N, C-alpha and C positions, 0 to 999 in steps of 0.2 A: 349642608342642610338648607342653605339659603336658596339653592336652585329648586329643591323640592317645594319650598314655601312659595316661590314665585310661580311655579307651575300651577299650584292650587289657586292662586289669585287670578290667573289668566284664563280660567274656564269660560266657555260660552254659556250665557244664561238662557234658561227656558223662558217662554212667554209669560208664565205665571210669576217668574222671578222679576222680570222687567215691570210687571204690574205692581208687585210688592214694592219695588223701588219708588214707583209713582206715589203709592200710598204713604210711604215714609216721608217723601218730599211734601205732600199735602199736609200731613200731620205736623211736620216741622214748621211750615208756614203759619199754621194756626196757633200753635203754642208759643212760637217765637214772637210773632207780632203782639199777641196778648201780653207776653212778658215785657215788652217795651213800655207798657203803661203802668208798671208797678213801681213802688218806692225803691225796690232793690235795683232797678234799672237806671235810676237817676244819675249815679256817677258816670255811667257809660253814655248816657244821653248828653250829659254836660261835656264829656270828653269829645264826643263826635262833633260837637259844635266848633271846637277849636282845631280839629284835624284838617289837613289840606284836602282840597277837592280832588276827585278822581273821576273814574267812569265805571265804578262797580257798585253793586247794591248796598244801600244803607236802609235798614229796617226802621230807623227812627225818623227819617225825613227824606225829602226829595233831593237833598244835597248828596251827591254820590261821593264815594271814597276811593282811594287807591286800593289795590288788591290786598295788601297786607292789613290795612286798617279795616277794610270791609270784612275780611275773615274774622278779625279780632272783635269788632263791634257786634256783628251778627251772631257770633258764637256766645256772646256774653249773656244772652237773654233766654236761651233755650231751656235751661233747667230751673228757672225762677219759679214757675207755677207748679213744678213737679208733675207736668203732663207729658214729659218727653218720652220717646220710645226707649225700650230697654231689652237687652238680651240677657236671659237668666243665668246661664252657666258661666259666661264671661263676666257678668255683673257690671255691664257698662251701658251707657246711653249713647249709642254710636252716632245718631243723627246730629247731636249738639255740635260736634266738632267737624264732622265729615261734610255735611251739606253746605255750611258756610264757606269752607275752603274750596269746595268744588264750584260753587257759584262764582267766587272771586276768580278762580283759575279760568273758568269758562269765558270770562269777559274778554280775554285776549285772543280767543279763537272763534271761528265760526262753527262751533260744535253743533251737531244735530242731536235730536232727542234721544235716539238709540244710544249713541256713544256717551252722552251725559249720564243716562241711566246705568250704562255699564261702569262708568267711573264710580258712581255711588255704590254699586254692588261690589266692586273691587275694594273700595274703601271700607265698607262694612266687613267684608271677608278678612281683611288685614287686621283691623282693630279687634274683631271678635276672636280670631285665632290667637292673637297676642294675649287677650284677657283669659281665654281658656287655658293657655299655656302657663300663665302665672298663677291662676287659681285663687282660691279663697284666702290662702295665707297672705298673698299680696294685698288683697282687699281689706284686710284688717287695719292696715296703716295707710295705704295709698288709695287715692281717688282714681279708680281704674278708668273712668270715663276720660280723664285727662291724660294719665300715663300711657294708656293704650290708644286713646283717641288721636293723639298726634300722629301715630303711624297710619291710621285710617285716613286722616286729612292729607298726609303726604302721598299716600298711594292713589287716592282719588285725584288729587291735583296732578300727579305725575301722568296718570292715564290721560287726562284731558290735554296736557301739554304735548303728549307724544302719540296720540291715537292715529295720526296720519303717517307716522314713521314706520319703518320696517320693524318686525317683531324683535330682532336682536337689539335694536336701539331702544325700543320700548322697555324691554326687560332690563337692559343695562341701567337706564335712568331710574326705573322703578326700584331696582336694587339699591342704587346710591341714595335715593330719596329716603328709603326706609332705614338704611344704615346711618345716615346723617341725623335722622330723627331721634336716635338713641341719646344724642347729646342735649336734647331739649325736653325730654320726657320728665314731667314732675307733677306734683299735686298730692298733698297729705291730708288725712282725714281730720286733723285738728281744726280744719275750717268749719266743721259742723258743731264745734263745741261752744260757739258763741255767735253774736251778731256779726254782720258784715257781708262783704261781697267777694271774699276770698275764693269761694267755690265757683262763682261766675268767672272770676279772673283766671282761674285754672283752665277752664274750657276755652276762654278767649285766647289765652296764650298757646294752648295746644293747637287750635285751628290755625292761628297765624304762623306758628312754628312749622306746622305741617306743610303749608304752601311755600314757606321760605325754604325748607329742605328740598322740595321738589324743584324750585327755581334754581337753587344752588347746584343741584345735580344736573340740571339743564345747561348750566354754564360750566360744566366739567369739574365740579368739586368732587373729590374722592375721599374715601375712608378705608381703613382696613376692612377686609371682607367678612370678618367675624365679629363685628361690633355687637351683634345680638347674642350669640352663643359663646363667645370667647371667655377665657378664664377671668378676665376683668370686664366682661361685657354686661349688657343691659339685664339679661335674665338672671345672671349670678348676683347682681347688685340689688334687684328688686324683689326677689322671693327666695326663700329657703327650700321651697317645694316646687320645682319646675317640671312640668310634664311636656317634654320636648315634642312628643308625638302629636300633641294637639296642634302644634304649629304646622306640621308637614303632612298629616295623614290625608290619604287620598279619599275624596268624596265627590261624587258626581253632582251633588246638589250644592246650594249656596246657603251660607249661614244667615243671610238677611231674611230668609224664609222662616227662621226661628225667632225673629224679633217680635216682642210683645208691644202692644199699644195701650196706653193708659186711658181708661174712661173717666177716672176721678183725679182731681188735683191734689194729690198727696203722695208721700213717699211710696215707692212700689212695695216696700216691705209691709205697708199697711193695707194693701189691696186685698190680700186673702181674708183679712179680718173684716174689711168693709163688705166684701162679698157675702160672707156667712151672716153678718149682722143684718144686711138688707134682706136676706132670705128669712131670717127669724122675724124681722119687722113685719113681713107679709103674714106670717103665722099669727103674730100678736094681733094684727088687725082682723084676720079671719076668725079668730077665737074670741074677739072682743075683750082681750086682756088689757090691763092698764099699766103703762110705763111706771107709774108711781108705786105699783104693787110689786115691783121687782125687788127681791131680797138680796141676791148677789149674782155676779156675772163672772164666769171663768173663761179665760182665753188660753188655749194651748197653741204654741207655734214654735218655729225653729229659733235657735238661740240668737242668730244674727239679727232677726227682726226685733228681738227684745233688746239687744245691745244698741241698736240704732233708734228704737222707737218706744222705749219705756219712759214716758213723760206724763205722769198723772196730773200735773198742774202746769200745762204749757203757758208761757208768758207772752208769746208773740206768734205771728203768722207762721214763721218757719217751724217753731217748736210744735205748733198745732198740727202741721202736716207730717211731723215726725213723731206723732203721739198715737200709739195704738188705742189708748184709752179714749182720747178725744174723737178719733175717727169712728170708733165703735159707738160712742155715745151719740154722735151726729146721725149715724145710720139708723139707730134705734129710735131717735127722736124725730128726725125730719124725713126719713126714708130717702135721703139723697145726700150728695156731697157737692157743695157749691163753694166757690172761692170766698164769698162773703162769710161763710161759716168759720173762717179762721181769723176773723177780725176780733178786736177786744170785746165787742158787745156779746158775741157768742162764747168766746173763750171764758168770759167771766159770768155767763148766764148761770143762775143758781140751780136750775133744773139740770142743765148739762153737767155742772160740777157734781151734783148728787149722783148722777149716773156714773161719772168717771170714778167717784169714790167707792162705788160698789164693785169695780172691776179688779180682778187679780190675774196676773200673768204667770203662766207656767211654761217652762221650756220642755218640749217633748223630744225625747232622744231620737225617735224614729224620724220625726220631721227634720230635726237637726242633721241627722245623717243623710237624709235625702236632699238637703239643700246643697248646691243651688239648682239641681235638676228640677226640684219642685219647690214652689213657694206655697207652703201649706198652712192651714189654720183650722182650729175647731173652736166653736163657741157654745157655751152652756149658759142659759139664762134660767135662773131659779126664782120662782115667784113665792110670795109669802104663804099662799095657799097650797104649796107643794107641787104645783105644776112646773115641769121642767121642759124646756125646749133645747134641742141640740142640732147643730149643723157642723158638717166637716167639708172642707174644700181642698183639693190638691191642685186645681187649675183656676187661677183667678181670671176674671173677665179681662179679655185682651190678650191672654196667652194663646199660643198656637192651637192648644187643645180646646180653647173656649174663646175664639177670636171675636173681635169687633168686626162687624160687616163692613164692606166697602162704603156703604151709605153712612154708617155710623161714624166712620173716620172722616168722611167728607163733611158731614153735618157738624161734627165736632169742630173742624177747622173753620167752617163758615160762621158758626155761632161765636167762636173765639175772636175771629177777625172783625166781624160786624161792621164792615166797610162796604159801601155801595160798589157793585160790580165784582166783588170778590168771588161770588158764586160762579160767575162766568169764567174766571181764571181757573177755578177748581175743575169745572167741567172741561175746559180746554186741556188741562194736564191729564186728567183721567181718560179722556177720549182721544188723545193723540195717537195716531197710527205710526208708532215709531219704526216699525219694520219697513214702511214704504215712504215715509216723509224724511227726505235727506236735506231739507233746507235748514238754515240756521235757526236754532231754538230761540224763542222770544219770551219764554215764561217769565223770566226775572226782570226783563225790561217792562213787561206788563205789570208785574208786581210793584216795581218802583213807581209806575204811574199811579197805581191805586193808592200807594202810601202818600 
């Protein structure tokens, strides 16, 4: 099976796929740098202060780090703002672990833009196929972005370390990197049941473990060849329902093209609700209806969204972002979702609380059965005078069927970074002629200078 898996990872990407990889990098730069400024980032900020110096990117300061610490520190901040990219059917946020590992690995080579983008694409393909193979059953307990992200980090790092080698050496070391990663894959969902940085730690570990696996393989570390599918292997241990075909099925395209980008700083499970609520807010304004005259609000969505985001009285920033009720209320009240709206002042706002109290959640069987292929929601707002507004959505903003534009993704990153000259770096990345420019890539040296 592993040979078929490796063959799918080594496909040549089309121009549109290389462009998509650029956009994921730009998106990651924006939400990760913004993440470094948050309260949740403080333990990692404090940690990087005492780590030894190196020559790889550090998003917190101009002090560079060694490759392992760089991957760890930079991967710790990607998911904090809940603006990270997401692949629906694997239910993972691939950029959080893969991009930091690839950046760290690239520091030891004179890699060009084309091969760096290919490494990102290989990493995404690896992690997403793992996630699709393990399925929703795995996601009930395990944080798939970490458990599968480690494989993507290993694969991207391995590609970078071996892109100049002959194909047989590339595949041999890629194989070993992935097999070794089975020993470090972890992350459980208990991390979302309370405060703390365990969720960030899981991604940081996964990224560092991925590049470590790649470097071990580079130094001739070996494992049994069936660490993934063996009777005591990774797949048997992490899920009762394994779809092996998802790991190896032949496809000319690349799964990075199916990755969604988040326009709003909240859990992805809340985005379908935000989308329909914002649509209804427009109707409320057009019809001169009053928010205070709402009698009740009904949300129908898939069960996983309710399992993750049923929080009528969120007590902190994280709970607010994982609250369908709060995100719906914000959309109806402010017709936008901003980071400040998850702070205490808004969480405890009496008008927002009244709107939340009018909301009832209902699990819809069809939507539940269609998850994770579709992240769906419907919203019914009933006014005291009997007027009822309805909206239904099967493709949230940012999904491949309803994508953010290139400009929207670039503007999102520029607005999040808000540092002088960051727009020049974004323009440089998006306009790089990777097909013809074979010189060493300087994107992340430039990013370090901006920081």
